One Martini backbone bead per residue (centre of mass of N, CA, C, O) as a GRO file, in nm:
protein
  287
    1MET     BB    1   8.354  -1.059   9.764
    2VAL     BB    2   8.189  -0.766   9.789
    3LYS     BB    3   8.217  -0.483   9.534
    4LEU     BB    4   7.903  -0.484   9.426
    5ILE     BB    5   7.576  -0.321   9.394
    6ILE     BB    6   7.255  -0.437   9.266
    7LEU     BB    7   6.937  -0.262   9.250
    8ASP     BB    8   6.632  -0.272   9.271
    9ILE     BB    9   6.346  -0.079   9.362
   10ASP     BB   10   6.070  -0.206   9.338
   11GLY     BB   11   6.047  -0.421   9.619
   12VAL     BB   12   6.334  -0.337   9.762
   13LEU     BB   13   6.381  -0.020   9.827
   14VAL     BB   14   6.070   0.017   9.759
   15GLY     BB   15   5.753   0.053   9.866
   16ASN     BB   16   5.389   0.108   9.995
   17LYS     BB   17   5.459   0.303  10.250
   18GLN     BB   18   5.374   0.602  10.314
   19GLY     BB   19   5.662   0.735  10.494
   20PHE     BB   20   5.838   0.473  10.516
   21ASN     BB   21   5.900   0.354  10.174
   22PHE     BB   22   5.749   0.615  10.052
   23PRO     BB   23   5.926   0.730   9.793
   24TYR     BB   24   6.136   0.646  10.002
   25PRO     BB   25   6.339   0.498  10.181
   26ASN     BB   26   6.412   0.382  10.458
   27LYS     BB   27   6.621   0.530  10.677
   28LYS     BB   28   6.787   0.280  10.743
   29VAL     BB   29   6.863   0.211  10.452
   30ILE     BB   30   7.003   0.462  10.385
   31SER     BB   31   7.223   0.453  10.598
   32ALA     BB   32   7.349   0.183  10.505
   33LEU     BB   33   7.423   0.267  10.217
   34GLN     BB   34   7.610   0.501  10.291
   35LYS     BB   35   7.818   0.339  10.440
   36ILE     BB   36   7.904   0.155  10.218
   37HIS     BB   37   7.978   0.378   9.999
   38LYS     BB   38   8.202   0.518  10.179
   39LYS     BB   39   8.377   0.234  10.140
   40GLY     BB   40   8.373   0.193   9.802
   41ILE     BB   41   8.089   0.078   9.716
   42PRO     BB   42   7.905   0.043   9.465
   43ILE     BB   43   7.556   0.149   9.379
   44ILE     BB   44   7.327   0.012   9.163
   45LEU     BB   45   7.057   0.115   8.991
   46CYS     BB   46   6.793  -0.120   8.859
   47SER     BB   47   6.539  -0.009   8.624
   48ALA     BB   48   6.218   0.067   8.466
   49ARG     BB   49   6.229   0.339   8.527
   50PHE     BB   50   6.230   0.653   8.494
   51HIS     BB   51   6.503   0.850   8.540
   52SER     BB   52   6.363   1.091   8.711
   53ALA     BB   53   6.260   0.869   8.940
   54VAL     BB   54   6.569   0.807   9.032
   55THR     BB   55   6.724   1.067   9.110
   56PRO     BB   56   6.619   1.123   9.400
   57LEU     BB   57   6.741   0.869   9.521
   58VAL     BB   58   7.040   0.925   9.454
   59LYS     BB   59   7.051   1.195   9.615
   60LYS     BB   60   6.956   1.100   9.888
   61ILE     BB   61   7.194   0.878   9.923
   62GLY     BB   62   7.466   0.945   9.744
   63LEU     BB   63   7.520   0.825   9.444
   64ARG     BB   64   7.849   0.795   9.269
   65ASN     BB   65   7.725   0.637   8.990
   66PRO     BB   66   7.608   0.437   8.783
   67HIS     BB   67   7.286   0.382   8.614
   68ILE     BB   68   6.977   0.197   8.551
   69THR     BB   69   6.720   0.248   8.308
   70ASP     BB   70   6.468   0.175   8.126
   71SER     BB   71   6.523  -0.137   8.105
   72GLY     BB   72   6.842  -0.056   7.985
   73ALA     BB   73   6.828   0.204   7.781
   74LEU     BB   74   6.979   0.356   8.033
   75ILE     BB   75   7.302   0.505   8.105
   76THR     BB   76   7.362   0.704   8.420
   77ASP     BB   77   7.489   0.981   8.584
   78LEU     BB   78   7.269   1.126   8.792
   79ALA     BB   79   7.449   1.329   8.958
   80THR     BB   80   7.541   1.478   8.664
   81GLY     BB   81   7.376   1.380   8.379
   82LYS     BB   82   7.545   1.162   8.244
   83ILE     BB   83   7.548   0.995   7.940
   84ILE     BB   84   7.665   0.669   7.857
   85ARG     BB   85   7.396   0.502   7.745
   86CYS     BB   86   7.180   0.470   7.445
   87PHE     BB   87   6.860   0.316   7.347
   88THR     BB   88   6.702   0.349   7.051
   89MET     BB   89   6.419   0.355   6.859
   90GLU     BB   90   6.250   0.286   6.595
   91LYS     BB   91   6.041   0.496   6.437
   92ASN     BB   92   5.844   0.293   6.300
   93VAL     BB   93   5.778   0.132   6.547
   94VAL     BB   94   5.669   0.355   6.732
   95SER     BB   95   5.432   0.436   6.541
   96GLU     BB   96   5.289   0.146   6.547
   97ILE     BB   97   5.236   0.129   6.851
   98ILE     BB   98   5.092   0.398   6.896
   99ALA     BB   99   4.851   0.340   6.692
  100ILE     BB  100   4.737   0.096   6.836
  101CYS     BB  101   4.675   0.224   7.108
  102LEU     BB  102   4.491   0.457   7.022
  103LYS     BB  103   4.281   0.272   6.865
  104ASN     BB  104   4.247   0.093   7.160
  105ASN     BB  105   4.263   0.257   7.429
  106ILE     BB  106   4.576   0.267   7.515
  107TYR     BB  107   4.767   0.366   7.753
  108ILE     BB  108   5.054   0.588   7.668
  109GLU     BB  109   5.405   0.616   7.707
  110CYS     BB  110   5.673   0.841   7.615
  111CYS     BB  111   6.036   0.801   7.614
  112THR     BB  112   6.316   0.987   7.685
  113GLU     BB  113   6.599   1.099   7.816
  114LYS     BB  114   6.414   1.351   7.967
  115ASP     BB  115   6.108   1.264   7.894
  116TYR     BB  116   5.742   1.234   7.921
  117PHE     BB  117   5.457   1.134   7.720
  118ILE     BB  118   5.124   1.245   7.638
  119GLN     BB  119   4.788   1.244   7.533
  120LYS     BB  120   4.546   1.451   7.585
  121ASP     BB  121   4.296   1.232   7.533
  122GLN     BB  122   4.438   1.037   7.773
  123ILE     BB  123   4.360   1.156   8.012
  124ASN     BB  124   4.370   1.028   8.357
  125SER     BB  125   4.296   1.058   8.671
  126ARG     BB  126   4.411   0.789   8.765
  127ILE     BB  127   4.662   0.734   8.604
  128THR     BB  128   4.799   1.004   8.588
  129GLY     BB  129   4.808   1.048   8.887
  130GLN     BB  130   4.972   0.803   8.979
  131ARG     BB  131   5.219   0.848   8.802
  132THR     BB  132   5.299   1.128   8.896
  133LEU     BB  133   5.348   1.033   9.193
  134PHE     BB  134   5.558   0.806   9.127
  135LEU     BB  135   5.760   0.991   8.940
  136GLN     BB  136   5.772   1.293   9.028
  137LYS     BB  137   5.634   1.372   8.740
  138SER     BB  138   5.521   1.535   8.475
  139PRO     BB  139   5.395   1.532   8.189
  140ILE     BB  140   5.399   1.577   7.848
  141VAL     BB  141   5.150   1.739   7.663
  142VAL     BB  142   5.003   1.629   7.359
  143ASN     BB  143   4.807   1.614   7.083
  144SER     BB  144   5.029   1.421   6.920
  145LEU     BB  145   5.233   1.150   6.919
  146LEU     BB  146   5.282   1.109   6.605
  147GLU     BB  147   5.365   1.425   6.550
  148ASP     BB  148   5.538   1.526   6.812
  149ILE     BB  149   5.646   1.227   6.929
  150ASN     BB  150   5.910   0.994   6.758
  151ASN     BB  151   6.193   1.075   6.871
  152ASN     BB  152   6.420   0.932   7.072
  153ILE     BB  153   6.308   0.672   7.178
  154ILE     BB  154   6.352   0.440   7.470
  155LYS     BB  155   6.028   0.416   7.572
  156LEU     BB  156   5.739   0.214   7.600
  157LEU     BB  157   5.406   0.252   7.789
  158PRO     BB  158   5.171   0.033   7.812
  159ILE     BB  159   4.854   0.043   7.997
  160ALA     BB  160   4.689  -0.177   8.201
  161LYS     BB  161   4.423  -0.197   8.415
  162ASP     BB  162   4.469  -0.517   8.427
  163GLU     BB  163   4.496  -0.854   8.396
  164ALA     BB  164   4.279  -0.869   8.170
  165ASP     BB  165   4.385  -0.629   7.988
  166LYS     BB  166   4.662  -0.753   7.930
  167GLN     BB  167   4.573  -0.954   7.713
  168ARG     BB  168   4.462  -0.751   7.506
  169VAL     BB  169   4.734  -0.604   7.460
  170ASP     BB  170   4.897  -0.853   7.365
  171VAL     BB  171   4.722  -0.911   7.117
  172LEU     BB  172   4.757  -0.634   6.970
  173LEU     BB  173   5.106  -0.634   7.000
  174LYS     BB  174   5.216  -0.913   6.872
  175LEU     BB  175   5.331  -0.805   6.584
  176THR     BB  176   5.584  -0.647   6.748
  177ASP     BB  177   5.772  -0.842   6.912
  178ASP     BB  178   6.014  -0.884   6.697
  179LYS     BB  179   6.106  -0.555   6.722
  180VAL     BB  180   6.128  -0.600   7.045
  181LYS     BB  181   6.146  -0.539   7.387
  182THR     BB  182   5.949  -0.732   7.630
  183VAL     BB  183   5.797  -0.642   7.956
  184TRP     BB  184   5.632  -0.715   8.243
  185SER     BB  185   5.489  -0.500   8.494
  186LYS     BB  186   5.474  -0.384   8.849
  187ASN     BB  187   5.310  -0.184   9.116
  188TYR     BB  188   5.196  -0.175   9.434
  189PHE     BB  189   5.092   0.123   9.430
  190THR     BB  190   4.936   0.078   9.119
  191LEU     BB  191   4.735  -0.103   9.163
  192PRO     BB  192   4.625  -0.295   8.882
  193LEU     BB  193   4.843  -0.206   8.711
  194GLN     BB  194   5.002  -0.272   8.380
  195TYR     BB  195   5.333  -0.298   8.236
  196ARG     BB  196   5.452  -0.247   7.902
  197ILE     BB  197   5.785  -0.285   7.831
  198ILE     BB  198   5.936  -0.097   7.566
  199THR     BB  199   6.228  -0.171   7.364
  200ALA     BB  200   6.496  -0.215   7.232
  201LYS     BB  201   6.646  -0.514   7.147
  202SER     BB  202   6.943  -0.416   7.279
  203ALA     BB  203   6.785  -0.377   7.538
  204SER     BB  204   6.902  -0.446   7.880
  205LYS     BB  205   6.991  -0.517   8.190
  206VAL     BB  206   7.224  -0.721   8.139
  207ASN     BB  207   7.383  -0.543   7.939
  208ALA     BB  208   7.415  -0.299   8.130
  209VAL     BB  209   7.559  -0.449   8.348
  210SER     BB  210   7.805  -0.541   8.196
  211GLU     BB  211   7.902  -0.260   8.103
  212THR     BB  212   7.928  -0.131   8.392
  213THR     BB  213   8.123  -0.327   8.530
  214LYS     BB  214   8.346  -0.278   8.327
  215SER     BB  215   8.378   0.030   8.385
  216LEU     BB  216   8.452  -0.055   8.705
  217LYS     BB  217   8.632  -0.312   8.715
  218ILE     BB  218   8.407  -0.544   8.793
  219GLN     BB  219   8.304  -0.852   8.873
  220LEU     BB  220   8.034  -1.056   8.888
  221LYS     BB  221   8.134  -1.245   9.120
  222ASP     BB  222   8.149  -0.948   9.300
  223THR     BB  223   7.823  -0.946   9.285
  224LEU     BB  224   7.533  -0.799   9.420
  225ALA     BB  225   7.186  -0.908   9.348
  226VAL     BB  226   6.859  -0.734   9.359
  227GLY     BB  227   6.526  -0.878   9.342
  228ASP     BB  228   6.143  -0.938   9.273
  229THR     BB  229   6.141  -1.047   8.976
  230MET     BB  230   6.166  -1.228   8.684
  231GLY     BB  231   6.283  -0.985   8.533
  232ASP     BB  232   6.545  -0.975   8.714
  233TRP     BB  233   6.707  -1.233   8.660
  234GLU     BB  234   6.883  -1.148   8.417
  235PHE     BB  235   7.077  -0.976   8.626
  236ILE     BB  236   7.121  -1.179   8.852
  237GLU     BB  237   7.245  -1.455   8.751
  238PRO     BB  238   7.556  -1.362   8.687
  239CYS     BB  239   7.592  -1.336   8.980
  240GLY     BB  240   7.748  -1.431   9.275
  241TYR     BB  241   7.528  -1.264   9.440
  242VAL     BB  242   7.197  -1.324   9.584
  243ALA     BB  243   6.860  -1.170   9.609
  244THR     BB  244   6.543  -1.171   9.795
  245MET     BB  245   6.195  -1.161   9.876
  246GLU     BB  246   5.894  -1.237  10.015
  247ASN     BB  247   5.743  -1.061   9.770
  248ALA     BB  248   5.831  -1.279   9.588
  249PRO     BB  249   5.815  -1.516   9.375
  250ALA     BB  250   5.863  -1.836   9.391
  251LYS     BB  251   6.039  -1.876   9.134
  252LEU     BB  252   6.268  -1.686   9.234
  253LYS     BB  253   6.341  -1.828   9.492
  254GLU     BB  254   6.444  -2.082   9.338
  255LYS     BB  255   6.660  -1.953   9.173
  256VAL     BB  256   6.849  -1.845   9.397
  257LYS     BB  257   6.910  -2.130   9.522
  258THR     BB  258   7.122  -2.221   9.291
  259LYS     BB  259   7.384  -2.080   9.420
  260GLY     BB  260   7.396  -2.153   9.705
  261LYS     BB  261   7.557  -2.160   9.991
  262GLY     BB  262   7.635  -1.814  10.054
  263LYS     BB  263   7.493  -1.681   9.778
  264TYR     BB  264   7.210  -1.656   9.927
  265LEU     BB  265   6.886  -1.473   9.979
  266ILE     BB  266   6.582  -1.465  10.179
  267ALA     BB  267   6.402  -1.205  10.266
  268PRO     BB  268   6.217  -0.998  10.390
  269SER     BB  269   6.017  -0.775  10.326
  270VAL     BB  270   6.025  -0.459  10.231
  271ASP     BB  271   5.821  -0.365  10.466
  272ASP     BB  272   6.061  -0.517  10.662
  273ASN     BB  273   6.351  -0.442  10.570
  274GLY     BB  274   6.506  -0.671  10.392
  275LEU     BB  275   6.770  -0.526  10.298
  276LEU     BB  276   6.917  -0.529  10.561
  277HIS     BB  277   6.961  -0.827  10.577
  278ILE     BB  278   7.134  -0.849  10.321
  279LEU     BB  279   7.365  -0.652  10.405
  280ASP     BB  280   7.438  -0.812  10.664
  281TYR     BB  281   7.503  -1.083  10.532
  282PHE     BB  282   7.722  -0.979  10.303
  283LEU     BB  283   7.826  -0.691  10.492
  284LYS     BB  284   7.984  -0.739  10.745
  285GLY     BB  285   8.103  -0.441  10.893
  286LYS     BB  286   7.961  -0.205  10.686
  287ILE     BB  287   7.688  -0.100  10.880
   0.00000   0.00000   0.00000
């Protein structure tokens, strides 16, 4: 029986149809989640998003429990603002990565527990504009990231212009790979941009999920996890019930099938309100 739900945001809860399921979930999805939550089932949002970009969703739906943001680097009760756990990066590693990005004209955001920063000479009408709209928060602009902000960083976000540029960024930052946790991500609303999410080695969605479920005293076998990328599989795999969408890659669809009949579902696309099908399948009578 499902006692806890963990949801990725982009591609699961939020799509790319402005006014329909972006920047907020579809109204029917919000209503279903509210009904489930009122019946005592915690709903954890688990995302690589900057935490301030998750807070409006939490408040809109009314979710009063911990949430996981910044690719597992931050566990917060976003309704109250209380920080439960934070994984900061080593200062020298942060400086090394920032220096490489600036030298090679790689757009980079630096995230702390409260804000995200960009360097003044990197302001880009396309990237900065799209990111501000997506995060629903403007960056703090500084003259020098190296001099003005390299303490208490929980996430670095070098941004590649497209798939081809992604390879260039990988090569340039390869020497730092053993010092950090790295995963690539993308968002359909900001394509073709590609995001290299960099956090402390100890930070991960799966570690954050384990810690959060223990604090709620709910076992993973009683947890439903939903994601849409292979990067989500790390937190989906340990859970008893799993689901993904038609907009997910074929490899992830095959992975969820390994859970066996009655334990998995591949739902319609996020833009077809696939999450409603998942909630109905696993929680009949609760929505």
